[in-house]
N, C-alpha and C positions, 0 to 999 in steps of 0.2 A: 441329623446333619448329613450322614452318608446318603440317606434316601433323597434328600433335596439335591445333592450333587449329582446323583445318578439320574434323577428326573431332568435336571438341567442339561446334562450331557445328551440324554436321549432326545430332548426337545430340539437342541441344536442340530443333532444328526438328522432328525426327521425334517427339519426346516431346510437343511442343505440338500437332502435327497429330493424334496419336493421342488426346490428351485432348479436343481439340475435336470429334473425330468420335465421341465416346462416345455410347452409346445413352441414358445417363441425363442429363437436362437439368440445367444448373447455373444457380443464381440469378445475376442481374446484380449485381455489386458495384461501387459507385461511392464513392470516398473511404472505403472500409472499411464502407460501409453496404449492407445487403441491400435493394436497391431494386426488384427484380423477381424473381419466382419462376416457374419453369415446372414443371408437374406433368404427367407423361405416364401415361396409363392403357393398359396393355398386358398381355395374358394374365391378365386379371382381377386386376391389382395396380396400385397407385399407385407411381410412381417419381419421386423428387426428391432433389436433393442437400441436404446440410447439415441433415438431419433436419427438413425442412419448415420452416425458419426464415425469417421475413420480418419487416420492420418494419411498424408500424401503418399502415394505410391504403394500402399499396402494392399494385400489381397482381399478380395471380396468373393466369397462363395455364394452363388445364387442357385438354390435348389427348387426345382419345379415339382411340387407334390400334387398338382392338379390333373396331370395326365392329358392335358390339352395344350396346344402351342401357346407359348408366352415368350416375352423377352424383357430384359431390363436395359433400356437404351437411353442414354443421355439426350436431352433435347438438343444440345449443341454437338452431338455425335462424338463427344470426348471418350465415351466408353459404350460398349454394346456387347451383350451376350450373344446376339443373334437369336433367332427364333429356335426354341427347343421344347420338346414335349415332356421329357422325363429326365431325371438325373440332376447332376450338379455341373455348372459351368463356373470357372474361376476367371474373374476379370481383376483389374487393378485400379485403385483410386487414381484420379488425375494427379499430376505432379505439382499443380498449383492449388494452394488453399482457396476455398470459396464454397458457395452453395451451388450445386448442380442439380437442376430439375431433371427427372427421368420419367419414363412412361413405358408401357408395353405397346409395341408396334402393332400387335394383333388386336389388342383391346385398349384403345386410347383412354378410356375412363380409369384405367389403372395407372396411378401416378404417385410420385413422391419427390423428396428432395434429399440428396446426399450432401452432408456437411463435411467437407474435407478440411482437416485441421493441419496446421504446420507442425513439423517436428519440433519438439521443445529444445 
């Protein structure tokens, strides 16, 4: 009995560690609300969890790990990191819920959709 409990606890701990060490950033969830989103640019792709979902007005950290110029720019210019080569730029989700298409101004083939949710 003790051995199976120890094995179960170790399995849970290893699963948590593997998930927290993932290369894909996850949004911060507080009381079931998506309050902070991290987007990583790597190998000319955007990476984020939960299909780029975030609540209105919340911060979005965009990190460029490519070492070449990129941006995360809304097609309708609602948000824009500007072009940056390294580091992290913080922008905020629009104040109106909806789907916002975005792209890289330097590499137009890089694109996605930000799903902005209303505050509950």
